[in-house]
C-alpha positions as CSV (number, residue, x, y, z in Angstrom):
1,M,-22.3,-19.0,12.9
2,W,-23.5,-16.8,16.1
3,K,-20.0,-15.2,16.0
4,K,-20.2,-14.5,12.3
5,R,-23.6,-13.2,12.9
6,K,-22.5,-11.0,15.6
7,N,-19.7,-9.5,13.6
8,A,-21.9,-8.6,10.9
9,V,-24.3,-7.0,13.4
10,T,-21.1,-5.1,14.9
11,I,-20.2,-3.9,11.3
12,R,-23.8,-2.7,10.6
13,I,-23.9,-0.8,14.1
14,M,-20.3,0.8,13.3
15,S,-21.3,1.7,9.9
16,A,-24.6,3.5,10.8
17,I,-22.9,5.3,13.9
18,H,-19.8,6.6,11.7
19,K,-19.8,7.5,8.1
20,L,-16.5,6.9,6.2
21,I,-14.5,10.4,5.4
22,L,-12.1,10.5,3.2
23,Y,-9.7,13.5,1.9
24,N,-10.7,13.6,-1.7
25,T,-7.6,15.3,-3.8
26,L,-10.4,16.1,-6.4
27,G,-12.3,18.5,-4.2
28,H,-9.3,19.6,-1.7
29,K,-11.2,18.5,1.1
30,K,-12.6,15.6,3.5
31,E,-16.0,14.2,1.7
32,L,-18.1,11.5,2.8
33,F,-17.8,8.6,1.0
34,R,-20.3,7.2,-1.1
35,S,-20.3,4.4,-3.8
36,R,-21.6,4.8,-7.1
37,K,-23.6,1.6,-6.7
38,G,-24.6,0.6,-3.5
39,K,-22.2,-1.3,-1.6
40,D,-20.0,-2.0,-4.8
41,V,-16.7,-0.1,-4.8
42,G,-14.5,0.1,-8.0
43,Y,-11.0,0.7,-6.8
44,Y,-7.6,1.0,-8.7
45,T,-4.3,1.8,-7.6
46,C,-1.3,2.6,-9.4
47,G,1.3,-0.2,-9.4
48,P,4.7,-0.4,-10.1
49,T,7.5,0.3,-12.4
50,V,8.9,-3.2,-12.8
51,Y,12.7,-2.4,-13.3
52,Q,14.2,-2.1,-9.7
53,Y,13.1,-3.7,-6.5
54,A,10.4,-1.5,-4.8
55,H,11.8,0.6,-2.0
56,I,10.1,1.5,1.4
57,G,9.1,4.5,0.1
58,N,7.0,2.9,-2.4
59,L,5.8,0.4,-0.2
60,R,4.8,2.8,2.1
61,T,2.1,3.9,-0.4
62,Y,1.0,0.5,-0.6
63,I,0.3,-0.1,2.8
64,F,-2.0,3.0,2.8
65,E,-3.6,1.8,0.0
66,D,-4.1,-1.6,1.6
67,I,-5.5,0.2,4.8
68,L,-8.1,1.8,2.9
69,K,-9.2,-1.5,1.3
70,R,-9.4,-2.8,4.9
71,A,-11.7,0.0,5.8
72,L,-13.9,-0.3,2.6
73,I,-14.6,-3.9,3.6
74,L,-15.0,-3.3,7.2
75,F,-17.7,-1.1,6.4
76,G,-19.6,-3.4,4.4
77,Y,-18.4,-2.5,0.7
78,R,-17.5,-5.3,-2.0
79,V,-14.5,-3.9,-3.4
80,K,-13.3,-4.9,-6.8
81,H,-9.5,-3.8,-6.6
82,I,-7.3,-3.6,-10.1
83,M,-3.5,-2.6,-9.6
84,N,-1.3,-2.2,-13.1
85,I,1.9,-3.6,-13.8
86,T,3.9,-1.0,-15.8
87,D,6.1,-2.8,-17.7
88,V,6.8,-0.6,-20.7
89,G,6.5,3.0,-21.7
90,H,7.4,4.7,-18.3
91,L,10.7,6.8,-19.4
92,T,13.6,7.8,-17.1
93,S,11.8,11.3,-17.3
94,D,7.9,11.8,-16.6
95,E,7.8,14.2,-18.9
96,D,8.3,12.0,-22.4
97,T,11.6,12.3,-22.6
98,G,14.7,9.7,-22.0
99,E,15.0,6.1,-22.4
100,D,12.1,3.7,-21.2
101,K,13.2,2.5,-17.5
102,I,12.6,-1.1,-18.1
103,E,14.8,-1.2,-22.0
104,R,17.6,0.8,-20.0
105,E,17.8,-1.8,-17.0
106,A,17.6,-4.7,-19.5
107,F,20.7,-3.2,-21.6
108,R,22.6,-2.6,-18.1
109,Q,21.7,-6.3,-17.0
110,K,22.2,-8.0,-20.6
111,K,18.9,-9.5,-20.2
112,T,15.5,-8.9,-22.3
113,A,13.1,-6.3,-21.4
114,F,10.8,-9.0,-20.6
115,E,12.8,-11.1,-18.3
116,I,13.4,-7.5,-16.3
117,A,10.0,-6.6,-16.2
118,R,8.6,-10.2,-14.8
119,F,11.8,-10.6,-12.5
120,Y,10.9,-7.3,-10.4
121,E,7.1,-7.8,-10.8
122,D,7.5,-11.2,-8.9
123,E,9.7,-9.6,-6.6
124,F,7.2,-6.7,-6.1
125,K,4.7,-9.3,-5.3
126,K,6.8,-11.2,-2.6
127,D,7.1,-7.9,-1.0
128,L,3.4,-7.3,-0.7
129,K,2.9,-10.8,0.5
130,K,5.7,-10.0,3.4
131,L,3.8,-6.9,4.6
132,N,0.4,-8.7,4.6
133,I,-1.0,-6.4,1.9
134,L,-4.0,-8.0,0.4
135,F,-3.6,-8.7,-3.5
136,P,-5.7,-7.1,-6.0
137,D,-8.6,-9.0,-8.2
138,A,-6.2,-8.6,-10.8
139,F,-2.6,-7.2,-12.1
140,P,-3.1,-6.2,-15.6
141,R,0.1,-5.8,-17.4
142,A,0.4,-2.5,-19.9
143,T,2.1,-4.8,-22.6
144,E,-0.7,-7.2,-22.7
145,H,-3.4,-4.4,-23.0
146,I,-1.5,-2.6,-26.1
147,A,-5.0,-3.1,-28.1
148,E,-7.3,-1.2,-25.3
149,Q,-4.6,1.7,-25.3
150,I,-4.4,1.8,-29.1
151,E,-8.3,2.2,-29.5
152,L,-8.3,4.7,-26.6
153,I,-6.0,6.9,-28.5
154,E,-8.1,6.6,-31.7
155,R,-11.5,7.3,-29.8
156,L,-9.4,10.7,-28.6
157,E,-8.1,11.3,-32.1
158,K,-11.4,11.1,-33.4
159,K,-12.8,13.8,-30.9
160,G,-9.5,16.1,-32.0
161,Y,-7.8,15.9,-28.8
162,T,-4.5,14.7,-30.4
163,Y,-1.9,16.1,-32.7
164,K,1.3,14.1,-34.4
165,T,5.0,15.4,-33.8
166,S,8.3,13.5,-35.2
167,D,8.1,12.1,-31.9
168,G,4.7,10.5,-31.2
169,I,1.1,11.5,-30.9
170,Y,0.3,13.9,-28.1
171,F,-2.8,15.1,-26.1
172,D,-3.6,18.5,-26.6
173,T,-4.2,19.6,-23.0
174,K,-5.7,23.2,-24.1
175,K,-8.7,21.6,-25.6
176,F,-9.7,19.7,-22.1
177,N,-11.0,22.7,-20.0
178,A,-10.8,20.9,-17.0
179,Y,-7.0,19.9,-17.2
180,G,-5.3,20.4,-13.8
181,I,-8.2,20.0,-11.6
182,L,-6.1,18.0,-9.5
183,W,-4.0,20.8,-8.5
184,K,-4.5,23.6,-5.6
185,T,-2.0,25.6,-7.4
186,K,-0.2,24.9,-10.9
187,P,3.2,22.9,-10.3
188,H,6.2,24.6,-10.8
189,D,7.8,21.5,-12.5
190,A,4.6,21.0,-14.7
191,Q,5.5,19.0,-18.1
192,K,8.2,20.5,-19.9
193,S,10.1,18.9,-23.0
194,D,13.8,19.2,-23.8
195,R,13.9,16.7,-26.5
196,I,11.1,17.9,-28.8
197,K,11.4,21.3,-30.6
198,T,8.7,23.7,-28.9
199,E,7.6,24.3,-32.3
200,E,6.7,20.8,-32.4
201,K,5.1,20.3,-29.0
202,K,2.0,22.9,-28.5
203,N,1.8,23.3,-24.9
204,N,4.5,22.7,-22.2
205,E,1.7,20.3,-20.5
206,D,0.7,18.4,-23.7
207,F,1.9,14.6,-22.9
208,A,2.5,11.7,-25.3
209,L,-0.1,9.0,-26.0
210,W,1.9,7.0,-28.3
211,K,5.7,7.3,-28.9
212,F,7.4,6.2,-32.2
213,S,10.3,3.7,-32.0
214,L,13.5,5.7,-33.1
215,D,16.7,4.0,-33.9
216,K,19.9,5.2,-32.1
217,A,21.1,7.7,-34.7
218,R,18.0,9.7,-34.0
219,D,17.8,9.0,-30.4
220,K,21.0,9.9,-28.7
221,S,19.8,9.0,-25.3
222,A,19.3,5.3,-26.4
223,S,21.6,2.6,-24.7
224,S,20.9,0.1,-27.4
225,S,20.2,0.7,-31.2
226,K,16.9,-1.4,-31.3
227,R,13.9,-1.3,-28.9
228,Q,12.6,-4.9,-27.7
229,M,8.9,-3.5,-26.9
230,E,7.4,-1.9,-29.8
231,W,4.4,-2.6,-31.7
232,E,2.7,-1.8,-34.8
233,S,-0.1,0.8,-34.6
234,P,-2.2,3.4,-37.1
235,W,0.5,6.0,-36.4
236,G,3.4,3.8,-37.1
237,V,5.6,1.4,-34.6
238,G,6.2,2.6,-31.2
239,F,4.8,1.9,-27.6
240,P,2.2,3.8,-25.3
241,G,2.6,6.7,-23.3
242,W,3.1,5.9,-19.6
243,H,-0.3,7.5,-18.6
244,I,-2.3,6.1,-21.3
245,E,-2.1,2.7,-19.7
246,C,-3.7,3.3,-16.7
247,S,-6.8,4.9,-18.2
248,A,-7.1,2.2,-20.7
249,M,-6.6,-0.6,-18.1
250,S,-8.7,0.7,-15.3
251,M,-11.5,1.3,-17.8
252,K,-11.1,-1.9,-19.1
253,Y,-11.9,-3.6,-15.6
254,L,-13.8,-1.2,-13.8
255,G,-15.9,0.7,-16.1
256,E,-15.4,4.1,-17.7
257,E,-16.5,5.5,-14.2
258,F,-15.4,4.2,-11.0
259,D,-15.0,5.2,-7.3
260,I,-11.7,5.3,-6.1
261,H,-8.0,6.0,-7.3
262,T,-4.9,6.2,-5.4
263,G,-1.0,6.5,-5.8
264,G,1.4,8.9,-4.3
265,I,1.4,12.3,-4.3
266,D,4.2,12.5,-7.0
267,H,1.6,11.2,-9.2
268,I,-1.0,14.5,-8.8
269,P,0.8,17.2,-10.8
270,V,1.6,14.9,-14.0
271,H,0.3,11.1,-14.2
272,H,-3.2,11.6,-12.5
273,T,-3.5,15.0,-14.0
274,D,-3.0,13.6,-17.6
275,E,-5.3,10.3,-16.6
276,I,-8.1,12.6,-15.9
277,A,-7.7,14.4,-19.1
278,Q,-7.4,11.7,-21.4
279,S,-10.2,9.5,-19.6
280,E,-13.0,12.1,-19.7
281,A,-11.8,13.6,-23.1
282,A,-12.8,10.3,-24.3
283,T,-15.8,9.3,-22.5
284,G,-17.4,12.7,-21.7
285,K,-17.9,11.1,-18.2
286,Q,-16.6,12.0,-14.5
287,F,-13.6,9.4,-14.5
288,V,-13.2,8.7,-11.0
289,R,-14.9,10.1,-8.0
290,F,-12.6,10.2,-5.1
291,W,-8.6,10.6,-5.4
292,L,-6.5,9.6,-2.4
293,H,-2.9,10.5,-2.3
294,G,-0.2,9.0,0.0
295,N,2.9,11.2,1.1
296,F,6.5,10.7,1.3
297,L,8.6,8.8,3.3
298,Q,11.8,10.6,4.1
299,I,15.3,10.0,5.2
300,D,17.7,12.9,6.0
301,G,15.0,15.2,5.8
302,K,14.7,14.5,1.9
303,R,12.6,12.1,0.1
304,M,13.5,8.5,-0.3
305,G,13.5,7.7,-3.7
306,K,15.8,5.7,-6.3
307,S,16.5,8.9,-8.1
308,E,17.9,10.3,-4.6
309,G,19.8,6.8,-4.3
310,N,18.7,6.7,-0.6
311,F,16.3,4.0,-0.4
312,L,16.3,0.7,1.3
313,T,14.3,-2.6,0.4
314,A,12.2,-4.8,2.6
315,E,14.9,-7.5,1.9
316,E,17.6,-4.8,3.4
317,L,15.8,-4.3,6.5
318,Q,15.2,-8.2,7.2
319,K,19.0,-8.1,6.9
320,K,19.1,-5.7,9.4
321,G,17.3,-7.8,11.9
322,F,13.6,-6.4,11.1
323,D,10.6,-8.4,10.5
324,P,8.8,-6.6,7.2
325,L,5.7,-6.4,9.7
326,D,7.6,-4.1,12.0
327,Y,7.8,-1.6,8.8
328,R,3.9,-2.1,8.6
329,Y,3.7,-1.1,12.2
330,F,5.7,1.8,11.7
331,I,4.1,3.1,8.9
332,L,0.3,2.7,11.0
333,G,1.9,5.4,13.4
334,T,1.6,8.4,10.9
335,H,-1.1,9.5,8.7
336,Y,-0.8,8.7,5.4
337,R,-1.5,12.4,4.2
338,S,1.7,13.2,6.1
339,P,5.3,13.0,5.4
340,L,7.1,10.1,7.6
341,L,10.5,10.6,8.5
342,F,12.2,7.0,8.6
343,S,15.2,6.0,11.0
344,L,16.5,2.5,11.9
345,E,16.0,3.8,15.5
346,A,12.2,4.7,15.1
347,L,11.6,1.1,13.4
348,E,13.3,-0.4,16.5
349,S,10.7,1.3,18.5
350,A,8.2,-0.2,16.2
351,K,9.6,-3.5,16.4
352,N,9.6,-3.3,20.4
353,A,5.5,-2.3,20.1
354,R,5.0,-5.2,17.7
355,H,6.7,-7.7,19.5
356,R,4.7,-6.3,22.7
357,I,1.5,-7.4,21.0
358,V,3.0,-10.7,19.9
359,T,3.5,-11.4,23.5
360,H,0.7,-10.5,24.8
361,I,-1.3,-13.0,22.7
362,Q,0.9,-15.8,23.5
363,K,-0.1,-15.1,27.1
364,L,-3.8,-14.8,26.3
365,L,-3.4,-18.1,24.3
366,Q,-2.2,-20.0,27.4
367,M,-4.5,-18.5,30.1
368,P,-7.7,-20.6,31.2
369,R,-10.7,-19.2,29.9
370,S,-12.3,-18.8,33.4
371,I,-9.1,-16.1,33.8
372,R,-9.3,-14.8,30.2
373,A,-13.4,-14.1,30.6
374,P,-14.4,-14.1,34.0
375,R,-18.0,-14.5,34.6
376,G,-20.6,-12.5,36.0
377,G,-20.6,-8.5,36.3
378,K,-17.0,-8.7,35.2
379,E,-17.7,-10.1,32.1
380,L,-20.5,-7.7,31.6
381,D,-17.7,-4.6,32.2
382,K,-15.5,-6.2,29.8
383,E,-18.1,-6.8,27.2
384,K,-18.9,-2.8,27.7
385,I,-15.3,-1.8,27.5
386,N,-14.7,-3.9,24.3
387,Q,-17.6,-2.6,22.9
388,G,-16.3,1.0,23.4
389,F,-12.9,0.0,22.2
390,R,-14.5,-1.1,18.7
391,N,-16.8,2.1,18.6
392,A,-13.9,4.4,19.4
393,F,-11.4,2.6,17.0
394,T,-13.8,2.7,14.2
395,K,-14.5,6.4,14.7
396,A,-10.9,7.2,14.2
397,L,-10.9,5.0,11.1
398,A,-13.9,6.9,9.7
399,D,-12.0,10.0,9.8
400,D,-10.1,9.9,6.7
401,L,-7.9,6.4,7.8
402,N,-6.7,8.1,11.2
403,M,-4.6,5.2,12.0
404,P,-2.3,7.0,14.7
405,Q,-5.4,7.5,16.6
406,A,-6.9,4.2,16.0
407,L,-3.4,2.9,17.4
408,A,-4.0,5.0,20.4
409,V,-7.0,3.6,20.9
410,F,-5.9,0.2,20.7
411,W,-3.0,0.9,23.2
412,N,-5.4,2.8,25.8
413,H,-7.4,-0.5,25.9
414,F,-5.0,-3.0,25.3
415,E,-4.7,-4.7,28.3
416,A,-8.6,-5.1,28.5
417,L,-8.8,-6.4,25.2
418,S,-9.9,-9.8,24.7
419,H,-8.2,-12.0,22.1
420,P,-10.9,-11.7,19.2
421,D,-11.2,-7.9,19.8
422,I,-7.5,-7.9,19.1
423,L,-7.7,-10.0,16.1
424,W,-10.9,-7.9,15.1
425,A,-8.5,-4.4,15.1
426,D,-6.0,-6.6,13.0
427,K,-8.4,-7.2,10.2
428,I,-7.0,-3.1,9.7
429,M,-3.8,-3.3,11.4
430,G,-2.8,-6.3,9.1
431,L,0.0,-7.6,11.6
432,R,-1.0,-11.0,11.1
433,L,-2.2,-11.4,14.7
434,G,-4.3,-14.1,14.0
435,S,-1.4,-16.4,12.9
436,I,0.3,-16.1,16.3
437,K,0.2,-19.7,18.1
438,K,0.3,-20.8,21.6
439,P,4.1,-21.4,22.6
440,D,5.4,-24.6,22.6
441,P,9.1,-24.6,24.4
442,P,11.4,-27.4,23.8
443,K,11.9,-30.1,26.3
444,E,14.9,-28.5,28.3
445,I,13.0,-25.3,28.4
446,K,9.9,-26.9,29.9
447,K,12.3,-29.0,32.2
448,L,13.6,-25.7,33.4
449,A,10.1,-24.5,34.3
450,K,9.3,-27.5,36.0
451,D,12.7,-27.1,38.3
452,R,12.1,-23.7,39.1
453,E,8.4,-24.4,40.0
454,E,9.9,-27.0,42.3
455,S,12.5,-24.2,44.0
456,R,9.5,-21.8,44.3
457,K,7.8,-24.6,46.2
458,K,10.7,-24.9,48.4
459,R,10.9,-20.9,48.8
460,D,14.4,-21.0,47.2
461,W,14.1,-17.8,45.3
462,K,17.6,-17.2,44.4
463,R,17.5,-20.6,42.6
464,A,14.2,-19.8,41.0
465,D,15.5,-16.4,39.6
466,E,18.7,-18.3,38.2
467,I,16.4,-20.5,36.4
468,R,14.5,-17.7,35.0
469,S,18.1,-15.9,33.6
470,E,19.2,-19.3,31.9
471,M,15.7,-19.4,30.5
472,Q,16.1,-16.0,29.0
473,K,19.6,-16.4,27.8
474,R,17.6,-19.5,25.5
475,G,15.5,-16.9,24.4
476,W,12.1,-17.9,26.8
477,N,10.6,-15.8,29.3
478,I,8.1,-17.0,32.0
479,D,5.5,-15.6,34.0
480,D,4.0,-16.8,37.2
481,T,-0.4,-16.7,37.2
482,S,-3.1,-18.5,39.2
483,G,-3.3,-20.8,36.0
484,G,0.3,-21.7,36.1
485,P,3.4,-20.7,34.3
486,I,3.0,-18.6,30.8
487,F,5.9,-18.8,28.2
488,T,6.8,-16.0,26.0
489,Q,9.6,-16.0,23.4
490,E,12.1,-13.0,23.2
491,K,12.3,-11.0,20.0
């Protein structure tokens, strides 16, 4: 109970000293974060389109969003977190053209669209668990919220924001004066349609709210002649546009106004811009107060992505000998708003650094308490050091989630940190350091250690070194301390 009270006091002190500052894409600057309702935060993260495995570039964004959530919790906020599952409506072009990605993959694999969606949704959730990403409070699926999406489109229709083409129901962006508020400059690749006749689409930036189902005779790009995912609507049989689903689901679970919406920077020019337009046009209220966006993971100087064909998955990294948490540590070393160049060599360095932390904790768990926490003046000095560490770590985190600086603070204090302080930092780092147990070497290793100790007593240093080498060949290291031998495992 005392430890819980002490931690609560520490959080209050840290949050009083340091205020959480976040870069808000909406204002194009860092801003002091304040929630709409005291300590309650409504938080929406754009989830995956479940037609293929998530690649590690996608997962970088989810790690950044996880750090943000952990930071909010550390600063004493109660976070209601929603992450959607896009299982319909995301076309092969973000510009309302081409096939539905899930329908196309279903045709390719000779499965149903629902089978494809559920399989890759499950695989995505496995990746989140591997990376120790905290699950949201809900994973709403687009296909299970068709009624909410139709209702939102009807609200827009009644207010005069929509028009009909042969292809679907579109949002008229010229009628929404604040369209493009997330842009610093107008993107060069703003939406353009290469399928709908220009005389049908009023403005290049207009986007689909509802798409009509077309047979193969009319839709030359379709792989199959019949859509699997389609619904009745007031405008005809079809399916929702990609953008409307996030607005409908976020408002259902978080309300028409909420605090934070996140995603990758590729969502800024189209998806998030369109979300703001349709949501605020429908409600007349500010949709979201803080928008945060993570930058790309790059490989060979190019953005990692499915369309580029240069991506790796978490499972592929495991096959190459990396723990998913090695990748998580790698991500922590670069600020979320900066591009990050990926290489296996850099990931190997991250693996080594994480292993150093693991072995240090293994040593701490084996040390007698008298060595871990010396009494008297030294203990007071240690407490002072640890308070300084928590203060500096929190300060870095408060500055727009500056994890590279927080990691630098961690390593600067590393050798002096107590086990509880390391676990406190891991509430943000998320490396599962609390799951590390005191090593329990097998009998043959313990016997070798005992033989080595006998050799040391006889001052047979050569034999002692030979035994150490034999232990290392079998994957174990041994260190001599005043409290006895300490075991650690090789990577």
